[in-house]
Each structure stands twice: as C-alpha cells, then as structure tokens.
C-alpha positions in Angstrom: 25.8 -17.1 -0.7 22.6 -17.9 1.1 20.7 -15.6 3.3 17.6 -17.1 5.2 15.6 -16.7 8.3 13.5 -19.1 10.3 9.9 -18.5 10.8 9.2 -21.6 12.7 11.4 -24.6 13.1 10.3 -26.0 9.7 9.3 -22.8 7.7 11.9 -20.5 6.3 12.0 -17.2 4.6 14.0 -17.4 1.4 13.4 -14.2 -0.2 15.7 -11.3 -1.1 16.0 -7.6 -0.8 16.4 -5.2 -3.6 18.2 -1.8 -3.0 19.2 -1.2 -6.7 15.5 -0.7 -7.9 14.6 3.0 -8.1 11.0 2.9 -8.9 8.6 0.0 -7.7 6.2 -0.9 -10.5 8.2 1.8 -12.4 6.1 4.4 -10.6 6.9 4.9 -6.9 10.3 5.7 -5.4 11.7 3.3 -3.0 14.6 4.9 -1.5 14.9 2.5 1.3 14.3 -0.7 -1.0 11.9 -3.4 -1.0 11.9 -7.1 0.0 10.5 -10.0 -2.1 9.4 -12.8 0.2 9.1 -16.3 -0.4 8.9 -19.3 2.1 9.9 -22.9 2.1 8.2 -25.6 4.3 10.0 -28.6 5.3 7.3 -31.4 5.9 7.1 -34.9 4.6 6.8 -33.0 1.4 8.7 -29.8 0.7 6.8 -26.8 -0.2 7.8 -23.2 -1.7 5.2 -20.5 -1.2 5.7 -18.1 -4.2 9.0 -16.9 -5.8 10.4 -13.5 -6.4 11.3 -10.8 -8.7 13.8 -11.6 -11.6 16.3 -8.9 -10.2 16.9 -11.1 -7.0 16.4 -14.6 -8.6 19.8 -15.6 -7.9 19.8 -14.8 -4.2 16.4 -16.6 -4.0 17.7 -19.9 -5.6 20.7 -20.1 -3.4 18.4 -19.5 -0.4 15.9 -22.4 -1.6 18.9 -24.8 -2.3 20.3 -24.1 1.0 17.1 -24.7 2.9 16.4 -27.9 1.0 19.8 -29.3 1.9 19.5 -31.8 -1.2 15.9 -32.7 -1.1 13.8 -32.3 -3.9 11.1 -29.7 -4.2 7.7 -31.2 -4.1 5.2 -28.4 -4.3 5.1 -24.8 -5.4 2.2 -22.8 -4.1 1.5 -19.6 -6.2 -0.7 -17.2 -4.2 -0.2 -14.3 -6.6 0.9 -14.0 -10.3 2.3 -10.5 -10.4 5.8 -10.6 -11.9 7.5 -9.3 -8.8 6.5 -12.6 -7.3 6.2 -15.1 -10.2 9.2 -14.3 -12.2 11.2 -17.2 -11.2 8.6 -20.0 -11.6 10.5 -21.3 -14.7 13.8 -21.3 -12.9 12.4 -23.4 -10.1 11.0 -25.9 -12.7 14.3 -26.1 -14.5 15.9 -27.0 -11.1 13.1 -29.1 -9.7 11.5 -30.7 -12.7 9.1 -32.8 -10.7 7.7 -29.9 -8.7 3.8 -29.8 -8.7 2.2 -26.4 -8.8 -0.8 -25.4 -6.7 -2.8 -22.3 -7.7 -6.1 -21.0 -8.8 -7.8 -21.2 -12.3 -7.2 -17.6 -13.1 -3.6 -18.0 -11.9 -2.8 -20.9 -14.4 -4.3 -18.6 -17.1 -1.9 -15.9 -16.2 0.8 -18.4 -16.3 0.2 -19.3 -19.8 -0.5 -15.6 -20.8 3.1 -14.7 -19.4 4.6 -17.5 -21.5 5.5 -19.7 -18.6 6.1 -23.4 -19.8 4.1 -25.3 -17.1 2.3 -27.8 -19.2 4.6 -30.7 -18.3 4.1 -30.1 -14.6 1.3 -31.5 -12.6 -1.1 -28.6 -11.9 -3.3 -28.7 -8.8 -6.1 -26.2 -9.2 -7.6 -25.1 -5.9 -10.6 -22.8 -5.0 -12.0 -21.3 -1.7 -12.2 -23.7 1.1 -10.0 -26.4 -0.5 -7.4 -28.1 1.8 -4.2 -29.8 1.0 -2.0 -31.9 3.2 1.8 -32.0 3.0 2.4 -34.5 5.6 2.2 -32.9 9.2 0.8 -29.7 7.8 -2.6 -29.1 6.2 -3.3 -25.7 4.4 -6.6 -24.2 3.3 -6.9 -21.7 0.5 -8.9 -18.5 0.6 -9.8 -16.5 -2.5 -8.7 -12.8 -2.3 -9.7 -11.4 -5.8 -8.7 -7.8 -6.5 -6.3 -7.7 -3.5 -5.2 -6.5 -5.8 -5.2 -8.7 -8.9 -8.3 -10.9 -9.7 -6.4 -14.3 -9.4 -5.0 -13.7 -5.9 -5.5 -16.0 -3.0 -4.0 -16.4 0.4 -3.0 -19.7 2.0 -3.5 -20.6 5.8 -1.4 -23.2 7.3 -4.0 -24.9 9.9 -1.1 -26.7 11.5 1.3 -23.7 12.4 -1.0 -20.8 11.9 1.0 -19.1 9.1 -1.1 -16.9 6.8 0.8 -16.6 3.4 -1.0 -13.2 2.7 0.0 -12.5 -0.8 0.3 -8.7 -1.1 -1.9 -7.9 1.9 -0.1 -6.6 4.7 2.9 -5.8 2.8 5.3 -2.7 2.8 8.1 -0.9 1.2 11.5 -1.1 2.7 14.2 -3.8 2.5 14.2 -6.2 5.5 18.1 -6.0 5.8 18.4 -8.8 8.3 15.0 -8.0 10.2 12.3 -10.6 9.6 9.7 -9.9 12.1 7.8 -6.6 12.7 8.5 -6.8 16.3 12.3 -6.6 15.4 11.9 -2.9 14.2 10.2 0.1 15.5 7.4 -0.3 13.0 5.3 2.7 14.1 8.2 5.0 13.9 10.2 3.6 10.9 7.8 1.5 8.8 4.3 2.8 9.1 4.5 5.6 6.6 6.0 3.3 3.9 3.4 0.4 4.8 0.6 3.0 4.3 2.2 4.3 1.1 2.5 0.8 -0.2 -1.3 0.0 0.6 -2.8 3.2 -0.6 -0.9 3.3 -3.8 -0.8 -0.4 -4.7 -4.1 -1.6 -3.2 -6.1 1.5 -2.1 -8.7 1.4 -4.9 -9.8 -1.9 -3.8 -11.0 -1.2 -0.2 -14.2 -3.2 -0.5 -12.3 -6.2 -1.7 -9.8 -5.8 1.2 -12.9 -5.5 3.6 -14.0 -8.9 2.2 -10.7 -10.5 2.8 -10.5 -8.9 6.4 -14.0 -10.5 7.0 -12.7 -13.9 6.0 -9.7 -13.6 8.2 -11.7 -12.6 11.2 -13.6 -15.9 11.1 -10.0 -17.9 11.6 -8.2 -15.1 13.4 -7.7 -17.5 16.4 -5.9 -19.8 14.1 -3.6 -17.1 12.7 0.0 -17.2 14.5 2.0 -15.5 11.6 1.1 -13.1 8.9 3.7 -13.9 6.1 3.3 -11.1 3.4 5.1 -11.0 -0.1 6.8 -7.8 1.0 7.9 -6.2 4.3 8.1 -7.9 7.7 6.3 -11.0 9.0 3.8 -10.4 11.8 3.9 -12.8 14.8 2.3 -10.5 17.4 0.3 -7.3 17.7 -2.0 -8.3 15.0 -4.6 -5.8 16.2 -2.2 -3.0 15.5 -1.9 -3.9 11.8 -5.5 -4.8 11.4 -6.6 -1.6 12.7 -4.6 0.3 10.1 -6.0 -2.0 7.4 -9.5 -1.4 8.7 -9.0 2.5 8.4 -7.4 2.2 5.0 -9.8 -0.1 3.4 -13.0 1.9 4.6 -11.2 5.3 3.8 -11.5 6.5 7.3 -8.8 8.8 8.4 -6.2 7.5 10.8 -6.0 10.6 12.8 -7.4 14.2 13.0 -5.0 16.6 11.4 -4.6 18.9 8.5 -2.7 18.1 5.2 -1.9 21.4 3.3 -0.8 20.7 -0.4 0.0 23.7 -2.4 0.8 24.4 -6.0 2.8 27.7 -6.3 4.8 29.0 -9.4 6.7 31.9 -7.8 6.1 31.4 -4.1 3.0 33.5 -3.6 0.5 30.5 -3.2 3.3 28.8 -0.9 3.3 31.9 1.4 -0.4 31.8 1.8 -0.2 28.0 2.8 2.5 28.9 5.2 0.3 31.7 6.6 -2.5 29.2 7.0 -0.4 26.6 8.7 0.9 29.1 11.2 -2.6 30.2 12.1 -3.8 26.6 12.6 -0.8 26.0 15.0 -1.8 29.2 16.9 -5.2 27.7 17.4 -3.9 24.5 18.6 -4.0 22.6 15.5 -0.4 21.4 15.4 -0.9 18.0 13.9 -0.2 19.5 10.3 1.7 18.6 7.3 2.6 20.9 4.4 3.8 19.7 0.9 4.8 21.4 -2.2 2.9 19.2 -4.9 5.6 20.0 -7.5 8.5 18.5 -5.4 6.8 15.8 -3.6 6.1 12.4 -5.3 2.2 11.7 -5.6 2.5 8.4 -3.8 3.6 10.4 -0.7 0.9 12.8 -1.1 -1.7 10.0 -1.6 -0.3 8.2 1.7 -0.5 11.3 3.7 -4.0 12.1 2.3 -5.2 8.7 3.6 -3.7 9.4 7.0 -5.4 12.9 7.7 -8.9 13.8 8.2 -8.7 17.3 6.7 -7.1 18.6 3.4 -6.3 22.0 2.1 -5.8 22.3 -1.7 -4.0 25.5 -2.5 -3.4 26.0 -6.2 -2.6 28.8 -8.6 -4.5 29.0 -11.8 -2.5 27.8 -14.9 -3.8 28.4 -18.6 -7.2 28.9 -17.0 -7.1 25.4 -15.5 -5.7 23.7 -12.2 -2.0 23.6 -11.9 -0.9 20.3 -13.8 0.7 18.6 -11.0 -2.2 19.5 -8.7 -4.6 18.1 -11.2 -2.4 14.9 -11.4 -2.7 14.5 -7.5 -6.5 15.0 -7.8 -6.7 12.3 -10.4 -4.7 9.9 -8.4 -7.1 10.6 -5.5 -10.1 9.7 -7.8 -8.3 6.6 -9.2 -7.5 5.2 -5.7 -11.2 6.0 -4.5 -10.2 8.5 -1.7 -13.4 9.5 0.2 -14.6 10.8 3.6 -12.4 14.0 3.9 -13.1 17.6 4.8 -11.5 20.0 2.2 -10.6 23.5 2.2 -9.6 25.5 -1.0 -7.3 28.3 -1.6 -7.1 29.7 -5.2 -4.6 32.0 -6.8 -4.1 33.8 -10.1 -3.1 36.9 -11.6 -6.1 37.2 -13.8 -9.2 35.0 -14.5 -9.0 33.1 -11.2 -10.5 29.6 -11.9 -8.6 27.0 -9.9 -10.9 26.9 -6.9 -14.0 26.6 -8.9 -12.3 23.9 -10.9 -11.0 22.0 -7.7 -14.3 22.1 -6.2 -16.1 20.7 -9.4 -13.5 17.9 -9.5 -14.3 16.8 -6.0 -18.1 17.2 -6.5 -18.1 15.2 -9.8 -15.6 12.6 -9.1 -15.1 11.8 -5.4 -17.5 10.5 -2.6 -18.3 11.9 0.7 -16.0 15.0 0.3 -17.1 18.0 2.5 -15.8 21.2 1.1 -15.8 24.3 3.6 -17.5 27.5 2.3 -14.6 29.4 3.6 -12.7 29.6 0.5 -9.9 32.1 0.0 -9.3 33.7 -3.3 -6.1 35.5 -4.0 -5.1 37.8 -6.9 -1.1 37.1 -7.2 -0.4 37.7 -3.4 -1.9 37.5 0.1 -2.6 41.2 0.7 -3.5 42.9 4.1 -7.3 43.0 3.2 -7.4 39.1 2.7 -5.9 38.5 6.2 -9.3 38.3 7.8 -10.5 35.6 5.2 -7.3 33.4 6.0 -8.3 33.7 9.7 -11.8 32.7 9.0 -10.6 29.7 6.9 -8.1 28.8 9.8 -11.0 28.9 12.3 -13.3 26.8 10.2 -10.7 24.2 9.8 -9.9 24.2 13.5 -13.5 24.1 14.4 -14.0 21.3 11.9 -10.9 19.2 13.4 -12.2 19.9 17.0 -15.8 18.8 16.1 -17.3 22.2 17.0 -20.7 22.5 15.2 -21.7 25.9 13.9 
C-alpha cells in the first residue's frame, strides 16, 4: 500500500518512516523514529532523487510505482551514498533496468565498493556547477564533501527551486503524515531532535557545513523548498533553520544558560550539582539543565552542550581517573569538535581527588576556545558546611559570566 505526499504538482515524496529501529547508525537512540526521504520528479523524463534504507524498501518501492503510474524510471540521482539512503539502488535497477544513474565520481566508487552491480547502467558523472535537463526542469549540482561523507553533493532544481540537500537540514523523528516543517510545531517538538541529529552526525564538520552554507547563500533567492534525506521539507521560514545551522556549524551557543552534567556513584556529587543548580536559579539564572551522565545517552548530552553557553562538569574520581562515562562524554565532545564554551568544574573523591585536574587537562589539551573558570569546588566525599561558601562563589562566577559581568 502506497503512502506519498506532494511537494509540488510534479514532485512527490516517496520515502518511508521507521519506528522499529532502536539505534540510528547503531549508536543513537531514536524513540520517535526516523524518516528516510526520497523524491520522484515527473517531467518529460522521470527522476528519482535518492533511495532509502533497506528496512523500509518495500514501502518505498510501492510509493515509486504508484507515482510513476506505469511510466518507466529514466534517471536516478544519488546525492549521498550512505547505506540508509542507497540501500535500494539495485532494487530500483531490477525494476527499471534502463534507468540512468547520475552521481559524483566518488559516489560511483562507493557503489562499486558496496558491491552494487551498476556497470550495465548508463552512468552520468557530474561535478560542481554541471547542469542537466529532464525536459521542463533543469538542475545543477553542488559538491558538499564531508557533509558528512566525502562523496556528498546537493542538487538544486533551477525550475521549481527544490534543493535536494542530502543529509544537511535533516532531523530524527518519523514524519507520520506530516511532510512540511510548517505542519508541525518545529521549535517545540522537533528542534531538540534536529539539533541532536546535526551535532552527533555532522557536528565534527562545521567548516565543511560553513562552505556549503556559503554556496547556498549565493542561490538563496532560487531556493523554494529544502528537501532533506531525513525529517521535514522546508518551504518557508528558511531563516529559522539557517540560523540554527549557522550557530551549530560555527560552534556558537544558541542561547545563554548553564548545562550541568554530573557523574555520581552514591549521590553525593549529584547533591552538589543540585545545590549549584538551586543557587543559580536564586541568582536569576533559570535557563539551566541538569543531567546524570550515567543515565543520559551521550548523544543527548552532546546536543545540549551545543545549545548552551556554559557547562559544569561535576565528577567523582574513579580509579585515580575521571569517572568512565564522564570521560566518554568528554571524548565525544573532542571528536565532534565542540568549542567556544565556558566551563566550571566540581570534583569529588574520598581520597586522592584527581578528577578536576584531569578534566581541566583534557579541556586544555584537546579542545579549542574553552574558558575554564578559576572557582573550582573540590569535595571530599560530601558537600560539608565549610564548602558552602565555595559553592556560592562558583554560582556567582557562573552567573556573572552568563550575564556578561566583567570582573
């Protein structure tokens, strides 16, 4: 049974939603599912833009067949060769054996590398600035290397203004009937998952995203639709999502606030983190989030770290080192190139308290533009009365920093 949506009168979404998958890329939880988007253009020639993950291939094939209404498929444009988008290439070839494939040199290399049998097809290799006409519609191709694979490109339909943006502007969450971003409350219901998708999948490659945004800026007046491979299609409010991508890809925080991430074995470090959160609120800093690193998936922590301007790391010492899951979180920040944050440190331990020095060394040695406040709090097992003044000083230093008060 088919399930399709119109983007324009001759452009159709033919993707599918996946609510059975537990982990995206076998790493990131997706409790609200994910969509795999593909699009069919009905022109003098028929064109398929990308395919979908193998898990939803049957639905996708039924959708393509319904939209084509008996017409052959003339072209298949592959913007991105990651398996969640290219898995069904051979299934398309089996059903439409005369289909011509348009993609980049590196993409064709990856098709062979994945073992796809494409050598009997007409392969049309394109590069930056090339154009191709399908009848009434002419498209141009823009290379987008490392957003987030080296072969990636985006395709702009110069006729209807549809930008097929590959993994750029994507999001977790299944579409579930909604196709356009303006059909949902994106800021309330989708933004956190869009950020989590970007920061964990593409976050490392901010400079490459900046390059793509620069290219897009030169043709922004021609873009009428942004059609990503995951998540909703954008047909208005481009400034909203472009502003988010500008922040994320330059590692500038979206908003001023304090993210408190704690690692606690028996609840004492957690109690200190709660104490700090309360003191911040008393000082008017109410835009705070507090997470237990042991029970919060690191992809969520990374997303929130990209959002907030200030970060508190509160960790117990473990085997003379940083608590393992806190260290994992730090390693993910390093891997994803996070930078430009102000950090405060709370350390704890019953003897040989080391976590604070080790966390500071990690930040100094591995990360860019991270400002660590001098007001560190060091605890021996619990937060005693004689440490209350130090917590107050730390809270005041964070409040002053958030408010831009210079000392």
